[in-house]
C-alpha positions as CSV (number, residue, x, y, z in Angstrom):
1,M,-25.8,-12.0,-4.6
2,G,-27.0,-11.1,-8.0
3,S,-25.4,-10.6,-11.2
4,L,-25.8,-9.8,-14.8
5,K,-23.6,-11.7,-17.1
6,L,-23.3,-9.8,-20.6
7,P,-21.6,-12.1,-23.0
8,H,-19.3,-10.8,-25.7
9,A,-19.4,-12.1,-29.5
10,S,-16.0,-13.7,-28.9
11,G,-16.6,-15.7,-25.5
12,N,-15.6,-13.3,-22.8
13,S,-18.2,-11.8,-20.7
14,V,-18.6,-8.7,-18.3
15,S,-20.7,-9.0,-15.3
16,I,-22.6,-6.2,-13.0
17,A,-22.5,-7.6,-9.7
18,A,-24.3,-6.3,-6.7
19,P,-22.5,-4.8,-3.8
20,E,-20.8,-7.2,-1.7
21,S,-22.6,-5.9,1.5
22,N,-26.3,-4.5,2.1
23,P,-26.7,-1.1,0.9
24,A,-28.6,1.0,3.4
25,S,-31.3,1.5,0.9
26,D,-32.1,0.7,-2.7
27,R,-29.8,1.9,-5.1
28,T,-30.2,2.5,-8.9
29,L,-27.5,2.8,-11.7
30,Y,-29.0,4.9,-14.7
31,V,-27.7,4.8,-18.3
32,P,-27.9,7.9,-20.3
33,S,-30.8,8.0,-22.6
34,N,-29.5,10.4,-25.0
35,A,-25.8,9.9,-25.4
36,N,-23.4,6.8,-25.2
37,G,-21.0,6.8,-22.1
38,T,-18.3,4.9,-20.5
39,I,-18.2,3.9,-16.8
40,L,-14.8,5.8,-15.5
41,T,-12.5,3.9,-13.0
42,N,-9.3,4.8,-11.4
43,T,-7.2,4.5,-14.6
44,T,-9.3,6.6,-16.7
45,P,-6.5,9.5,-17.4
46,G,-7.4,12.5,-15.7
47,C,-9.2,10.9,-12.6
48,I,-8.1,12.4,-9.3
49,L,-6.9,9.4,-7.3
50,Q,-6.2,11.1,-4.2
51,V,-6.2,14.7,-2.4
52,V,-4.0,15.6,0.3
53,Q,-3.9,19.1,1.9
54,L,-2.3,20.6,4.7
55,N,-3.4,23.7,6.4
56,L,-0.4,25.4,8.1
57,D,-1.7,27.2,10.9
58,G,0.9,30.0,12.8
59,G,3.2,32.5,11.8
60,F,7.0,32.0,10.4
61,T,9.5,34.7,10.1
62,T,13.3,34.5,8.5
63,S,15.7,37.4,8.0
64,S,17.5,34.8,6.0
65,T,18.8,35.7,2.2
66,S,19.2,31.8,1.5
67,F,16.2,29.6,1.0
68,T,15.1,28.2,4.6
69,D,12.1,25.5,5.0
70,V,9.1,26.7,6.5
71,S,8.5,24.8,9.6
72,G,5.9,22.2,9.0
73,Y,4.9,23.4,5.5
74,T,5.8,19.6,4.2
75,Q,3.3,17.1,2.9
76,N,3.9,13.6,1.7
77,I,1.9,11.4,-1.0
78,T,2.4,7.8,-2.0
79,T,1.6,7.6,-6.0
80,T,1.6,4.6,-8.4
81,G,2.8,3.7,-11.6
82,S,3.5,7.3,-13.6
83,N,0.8,8.9,-12.3
84,K,1.7,12.8,-11.9
85,V,0.9,15.1,-8.8
86,L,-1.0,18.2,-9.1
87,V,0.8,20.7,-6.5
88,E,-1.0,23.7,-5.4
89,T,-0.2,25.9,-2.7
90,Q,-1.8,29.5,-1.6
91,T,0.6,31.3,1.1
92,W,-0.1,34.5,2.9
93,I,3.4,36.2,2.7
94,S,4.8,39.6,4.0
95,N,7.5,41.7,4.3
96,A,8.8,43.6,7.1
97,A,9.2,46.9,5.1
98,E,7.9,48.1,1.7
99,H,9.6,47.9,-1.4
100,F,11.5,44.7,-0.6
101,Y,10.9,41.3,-1.6
102,S,10.2,38.1,-0.4
103,Y,10.7,34.6,-2.3
104,L,9.2,31.6,-2.1
105,K,10.3,28.1,-3.4
106,L,8.1,25.0,-4.2
107,L,10.2,21.5,-3.9
108,R,9.8,17.7,-4.3
109,G,12.6,16.7,-2.1
110,S,15.6,18.6,-3.2
111,T,14.1,19.4,-6.8
112,E,12.9,22.8,-7.3
113,L,10.0,22.9,-9.2
114,Q,8.4,26.6,-9.0
115,Q,9.6,29.7,-7.5
116,T,8.1,33.2,-7.3
117,I,8.2,36.9,-5.5
118,R,6.2,38.9,-3.6
119,M,7.2,42.6,-3.3
120,Q,6.1,44.5,-0.2
121,D,4.5,47.6,-2.3
122,S,2.4,49.5,-0.1
123,I,3.1,52.8,1.9
124,A,5.1,51.7,5.2
125,G,4.9,48.1,4.2
126,A,1.3,47.9,5.6
127,S,-0.2,44.7,3.5
128,G,0.4,41.1,2.7
129,G,-1.2,38.7,0.5
130,Y,-1.7,35.0,-1.0
131,V,0.8,34.1,-3.4
132,G,0.1,30.7,-5.4
133,M,2.3,28.3,-7.0
134,S,0.6,25.2,-9.3
135,V,2.5,22.6,-11.1
136,L,2.0,19.2,-12.7
137,D,4.8,17.1,-11.7
138,S,5.9,13.6,-12.8
139,P,7.7,12.4,-9.9
140,G,7.3,8.5,-10.7
141,A,6.0,5.5,-8.3
142,G,7.0,5.9,-4.7
143,T,6.1,8.5,-2.0
144,H,7.4,11.7,-2.4
145,T,8.0,14.8,-0.3
146,Y,6.9,18.4,-1.2
147,K,7.9,21.2,0.9
148,V,8.0,25.2,0.8
149,Q,11.0,27.3,1.5
150,F,11.2,30.9,2.1
151,K,14.1,34.1,2.1
152,T,13.9,37.7,2.1
153,E,16.0,39.9,-0.2
154,N,17.6,41.8,2.4
155,S,18.5,40.5,5.9
156,S,17.7,43.6,7.8
157,N,13.7,43.0,6.4
158,L,12.0,39.9,7.8
159,A,10.1,37.8,5.5
160,K,7.0,36.3,6.7
161,I,4.6,33.6,6.3
162,G,1.0,33.6,8.1
163,I,1.6,36.6,9.9
164,G,1.7,40.2,10.1
165,S,-0.6,42.3,7.9
166,T,1.3,45.6,8.9
167,A,5.2,46.0,8.7
168,G,6.2,45.7,12.0
169,S,3.8,42.8,13.2
170,T,5.2,39.4,14.0
171,S,2.2,38.4,16.1
172,E,-0.6,39.3,14.1
173,T,-2.1,35.7,12.8
174,M,-3.3,35.3,9.1
175,P,-5.3,33.2,7.1
176,D,-3.9,29.5,6.9
177,S,-1.7,28.7,4.1
178,I,-2.3,25.5,1.9
179,L,-0.3,22.8,0.3
180,R,-2.6,20.7,-1.7
181,L,-1.2,17.3,-3.5
182,M,-3.4,15.5,-5.8
183,E,-2.7,12.5,-7.7
184,V,-3.5,12.3,-11.1
185,A,-4.1,9.0,-13.4
186,V,-2.3,9.1,-16.8
């Protein structure tokens, strides 16, 4: 295995070494000719170190006026050091009647990170839509569980996730809801 050793004036050096295994073909590393640059590492602030994503398929309803877990709408991530986690959700939500609210809550464990609402605002409640939430969380090192909960404003009207573009529908499947977690180096 070949390497190039670049000594520093103070005595230490930096080596650029060939890969440990034979590449499938010749590789070339170009150095910019018109600007100075730095080789990024996984400790460079702002680098995305890992991405985990859950696509929630299927539909869920609740008549609860208290926040309830959405079955299966949970994702874990293991982080190191003081890195942050960028949490993004896109949730298809509708309600069984017009002019009623459905509520969503994003949590890490039992800690609320964000809450949002969507009002069913069409005539006869004939629509639904995506609601997005995004938060940059600082959970510390370890394994963390993120989840989404939902509730309805009025127990006589169902809040629905992933189903129903019409007020009465409880079976019409809509596009997946997404929970995405990205570890960000700090």
